[in-house]
C-alpha positions in Angstrom: 152.8 -156.5 57.7 149.5 -158.2 57.4 149.7 -157.7 53.4 153.0 -159.2 53.2 151.9 -162.3 55.4 148.5 -162.6 53.3 150.5 -162.5 50.0 152.8 -165.2 51.2 150.1 -167.4 52.2 149.0 -167.5 48.7 151.3 -167.0 46.1 155.0 -167.5 45.2 156.9 -164.1 46.1 160.0 -163.5 43.8 161.2 -160.6 46.0 160.0 -157.9 48.6 160.8 -154.2 47.2 161.0 -151.7 50.1 162.7 -148.3 50.5 166.4 -148.3 51.4 167.3 -148.5 55.2 167.4 -145.0 56.8 169.0 -143.4 59.9 166.5 -143.3 63.0 166.7 -142.8 66.6 168.9 -140.2 68.7 172.0 -142.1 67.3 170.8 -142.0 63.8 171.5 -145.7 63.4 170.6 -147.1 59.7 167.5 -149.1 60.3 165.6 -151.4 58.1 162.2 -150.7 57.1 159.4 -153.0 58.9 158.4 -154.9 55.9 162.3 -155.7 55.0 162.5 -157.2 58.7 159.4 -159.2 58.1 160.7 -160.4 54.6 163.8 -161.5 56.1 161.8 -163.6 58.7 160.0 -165.1 56.0 163.0 -166.0 54.2 162.4 -163.7 51.1 164.9 -161.7 49.0 164.6 -158.1 49.6 165.6 -155.2 47.0 166.2 -151.7 48.1 166.2 -149.6 45.0 167.4 -145.9 45.4 166.3 -144.7 42.0 163.4 -145.9 39.8 163.3 -144.0 36.4 167.1 -145.1 35.7 165.7 -148.2 33.6 168.0 -150.7 35.6 165.0 -151.5 38.5 162.5 -151.7 35.2 164.7 -154.4 33.7 165.0 -156.4 37.0 161.2 -156.1 37.7 160.4 -157.8 34.0 163.2 -160.3 34.6 161.4 -161.7 37.5 158.4 -163.0 35.4 155.8 -161.9 38.0 152.1 -162.0 37.1 151.6 -159.0 39.4 153.1 -156.7 42.0 151.4 -155.7 44.8 152.0 -152.1 46.1 151.1 -151.4 49.8 152.4 -147.7 51.2 155.5 -147.7 49.1 155.5 -144.1 49.3 156.7 -143.2 45.6 155.0 -143.1 42.4 156.2 -145.8 40.1 157.3 -144.7 36.5 155.3 -146.6 33.5 158.2 -148.9 32.7 157.9 -150.3 36.2 154.0 -150.1 36.2 154.2 -152.5 32.9 156.9 -154.9 34.1 154.8 -157.6 35.6 152.1 -159.5 33.2 149.2 -158.1 34.9 150.6 -154.7 36.0 150.7 -153.3 39.7 148.2 -153.4 42.3 147.7 -151.1 45.0 146.1 -151.9 48.5 144.6 -148.6 49.5 143.5 -147.6 52.8 140.2 -145.5 51.7 137.1 -146.0 49.4 138.4 -144.5 46.1 138.2 -141.8 44.9 138.0 -140.3 48.1 141.3 -139.6 50.1 143.8 -140.1 47.4 147.3 -139.4 48.7 149.9 -140.3 51.2 147.6 -139.9 54.6 144.1 -141.3 53.8 143.7 -142.5 57.2 144.5 -139.3 59.3 142.5 -137.0 56.9 139.2 -139.3 57.2 139.4 -139.5 60.9 140.1 -135.5 60.8 137.2 -134.8 58.6 134.6 -137.0 60.7 134.3 -139.5 58.4 131.9 -142.6 59.9 132.8 -144.9 57.2 136.3 -145.7 55.1 137.4 -148.9 53.7 140.3 -150.7 51.5 140.4 -150.5 47.8 142.3 -152.6 45.5 143.3 -150.8 42.2 145.6 -151.1 39.3 148.0 -148.4 39.5 148.5 -146.1 36.5 151.1 -143.1 36.5 148.7 -140.6 38.6 148.2 -140.3 42.1 145.9 -143.1 43.0 143.9 -142.5 40.0 143.9 -146.1 38.4 140.9 -148.6 37.9 139.5 -150.1 40.9 138.3 -153.9 41.4 137.6 -154.2 45.0 136.1 -151.8 47.7 135.5 -153.1 51.3 133.8 -150.7 53.8 134.7 -150.5 57.4 133.2 -148.3 60.1 135.3 -145.7 62.0 134.6 -145.5 65.8 133.5 -142.1 67.3 136.3 -142.1 69.6 139.0 -144.2 67.6 142.3 -142.5 66.4 144.2 -142.8 63.3 146.9 -145.2 64.7 144.0 -147.5 65.8 142.0 -147.2 62.7 145.2 -148.1 60.8 145.7 -151.2 62.5 142.0 -152.6 61.6 142.6 -151.3 58.1 146.0 -153.3 57.6 144.1 -156.5 58.8 141.2 -155.7 56.5 143.5 -155.0 53.6 145.5 -158.4 54.2 141.9 -160.2 54.2 141.0 -158.4 50.9 144.4 -159.3 49.5 143.4 -162.9 50.2 139.8 -162.7 49.0 140.6 -160.6 45.6 143.9 -160.8 44.3 143.8 -164.7 42.9 140.5 -163.4 40.9 142.5 -160.7 39.8 145.3 -162.9 38.6 142.9 -165.4 37.1 141.1 -162.5 35.1 137.8 -162.6 36.6 137.9 -159.2 38.3 136.2 -155.9 36.4 138.2 -152.8 36.7 136.0 -149.9 37.2 137.5 -146.5 36.4 137.2 -144.0 39.1 134.8 -140.8 39.0 137.0 -137.8 39.1 134.5 -135.7 40.3 134.1 -137.7 43.6 137.9 -137.3 44.2 139.2 -136.0 47.5 142.9 -135.5 48.4 144.7 -136.5 51.7 148.0 -134.7 51.4 151.2 -135.6 53.0 151.4 -134.6 56.7 153.7 -132.1 58.5 154.2 -131.4 61.8 152.2 -128.0 61.9 149.2 -130.0 60.9 148.7 -131.1 64.4 148.0 -127.6 65.7 144.6 -127.0 67.3 142.4 -124.3 66.3 140.3 -123.5 69.0 137.7 -121.7 66.8 136.5 -124.7 65.4 133.6 -126.6 66.7 134.0 -129.4 69.7 133.3 -132.0 67.2 136.0 -130.9 64.9 138.7 -130.5 67.6 138.0 -133.8 68.8 138.2 -135.4 65.4 141.5 -133.5 64.8 143.0 -134.7 68.1 142.1 -138.5 67.4 143.0 -138.1 63.7 146.4 -136.7 64.2 147.1 -139.7 67.2 150.1 -141.0 66.8 151.5 -138.7 64.4 152.1 -135.5 64.2 150.3 -135.1 67.4 147.6 -132.5 68.0 149.1 -129.5 70.0 148.4 -126.4 71.7 150.2 -123.7 73.7 149.3 -122.9 77.5 151.2 -119.9 79.1 153.2 -119.6 76.0 154.4 -123.2 76.4 153.7 -126.2 74.1 151.4 -128.9 75.1 150.4 -132.0 73.4 146.6 -133.2 73.4 146.5 -136.9 73.3 143.0 -137.5 73.9 139.7 -135.3 74.5 136.0 -135.9 74.9 133.0 -133.9 73.7 131.3 -132.2 76.8 128.7 -130.1 74.7 128.7 -129.7 71.1 126.5 -126.6 71.2 127.1 -124.3 74.1 130.6 -122.9 74.4 130.4 -120.9 77.7 133.4 -118.5 76.8 136.1 -117.3 74.2 137.3 -120.0 71.6 140.3 -121.8 73.7 139.4 -120.2 77.3 139.7 -123.1 79.9 136.2 -122.8 81.4 136.7 -125.6 84.2 140.0 -126.7 85.4 139.6 -128.7 88.9 140.6 -131.9 90.2 138.5 -134.0 88.1 138.8 -132.5 84.7 139.7 -129.6 82.1 137.3 -128.3 79.9 138.0 -125.9 77.4 135.5 -123.4 75.2 135.6 -124.0 71.4 134.2 -122.0 68.7 131.1 -124.1 69.4 130.3 -126.4 71.9 132.8 -127.6 75.0 135.5 -130.3 74.9 137.1 -131.8 77.7 141.0 -132.5 77.6 141.7 -136.0 78.9 145.1 -136.7 78.4 148.0 -134.3 77.8 151.8 -134.0 77.7 153.3 -130.5 78.7 156.4 -129.6 77.2 159.3 -131.4 78.8 157.0 -133.9 80.6 155.4 -137.3 80.2 151.7 -138.2 79.2 149.4 -137.2 82.1 145.6 -136.9 82.9 144.5 -133.4 82.6 143.7 -133.2 86.4 147.3 -133.9 87.3 148.2 -131.0 85.2 145.9 -128.9 87.2 147.4 -130.0 90.5 150.8 -129.0 89.1 149.7 -125.6 88.5 150.4 -125.9 84.8 146.8 -124.8 83.7 144.0 -122.8 85.4 140.3 -121.8 84.7 140.4 -118.4 82.9 143.8 -119.6 81.0 143.7 -119.0 77.0 145.1 -122.1 75.2 146.9 -121.0 71.8 147.1 -117.6 72.6 150.5 -117.2 71.9 
């Protein structure tokens, strides 16, 4: 929880507000959100409202007398009464360069769409979905083979640094709020498990970006011999020459597995056949789970 740690270092925190504990794991035991765990470690009060629109939470928020509320990945749109409760409103740490990638999954969709740069934006929240005015936009390059999970960790650290550098200036009244240009906006919708499905008719670069963008969740997947296979890592072999119908395995030997795409060739380097652990692709071949000429995604 880098942003919470950063805020704890520069401000007096009245309370940490987070989602209620939820069932998790095979035993469905009530599990606290990670931010709650960290808040308890820091000795901070924790509040977990189940409803935000009854007025009770807004009354509580106003009673705290806070200058500002810092909102990080809360997952719910705040009503006007809550937005107006702190003296200077609510500031969101958003993991994209707004107005690009407004929504629930900006990191994943930036990677899936092959972006080479993303960043962190600090925004004063309004009642829209990531539509409020901004006062800090800090860019961050995306590595060509970086997964969404890896990028998310770097953006979390950058978000904390941005909070440290910019939030005191905002509270002091020395930041200019800049309206977003809606014509430049794009949406990063909530992910579903089916978003992970690999479409082999796409180009090799798109498939590589899809696999790394869907890591760690929901995970990229396809089918082989009518069985589910998760694809954990890929490498572009040739961005132009395909060498076969989309989804066809053109090489499957003790050194590698290469698949034809709609355009180009991609190597599967780490896979997880249904019911098995993650393995290197040549091990999949050795176990007779795949062979040259097989067609992936051909249910």
